[in-house]
C-alpha positions in Angstrom: 0.0 0.0 0.0 2.9 2.4 0.7 5.6 3.5 -1.7 8.1 0.6 -1.5 11.1 3.0 -2.0 10.1 4.9 1.2 9.8 1.7 3.2 13.2 0.2 2.2 15.4 0.5 5.3 12.9 2.6 7.2 13.4 2.0 10.9 10.2 0.9 12.7 9.8 -0.1 16.3 6.6 -2.1 17.2 5.7 -2.9 20.8 2.5 -4.9 21.1 0.7 -6.6 24.0 -0.7 -10.1 23.4 -3.8 -9.2 25.4 -4.6 -6.1 23.4 -8.4 -5.7 23.3 -8.3 -2.9 20.7 -5.9 -4.4 18.1 -5.6 -8.2 18.1 -2.0 -9.5 18.3 -2.4 -11.1 14.9 -2.8 -7.6 13.3 0.5 -6.6 14.8 2.2 -9.8 13.6 0.8 -9.3 10.0 1.9 -5.7 10.0 5.4 -6.6 11.1 5.6 -9.3 8.4 4.3 -6.9 5.7 6.7 -4.1 6.6 9.6 -6.4 6.8 8.8 -8.0 3.4 8.6 -4.5 2.0 12.2 -3.8 3.2 11.6 -1.9 6.4 14.0 -2.4 9.3 11.5 -3.6 11.8 12.0 -4.3 15.5 9.0 -6.2 16.8 8.5 -6.8 20.5 5.5 -8.8 21.8 4.6 -8.6 25.5 2.8 -11.6 26.9 1.1 -10.0 29.9 0.0 -6.6 28.6 -2.9 -5.3 26.6 -3.1 -1.9 24.9 -0.1 -0.4 26.8 3.6 -0.9 27.3 5.7 -0.9 30.5 7.4 2.4 31.4 10.5 0.4 32.1 11.3 0.2 28.3 11.1 4.0 27.8 14.9 4.3 28.0 15.3 1.5 25.4 12.8 3.2 23.0 14.4 6.6 23.5 17.8 5.1 22.7 16.3 3.6 19.6 14.8 6.9 18.6 18.1 8.6 19.1 19.9 6.0 17.1 22.1 4.8 19.9 
């Protein structure tokens, strides 16, 4: 659906809770697969015990990723 040239190498970080009531985990898995297949540089992290949220404890990790460190 997106321009393949724009996706090639695009860094994307996905964090998804398996218990998400808003977006089923299968949607996140399919999104990760589609983006990776299109050439995006996807980091996918699935959290077993969370729903539509992520733990504050990974804020530093995400900030480091955003800053490219």
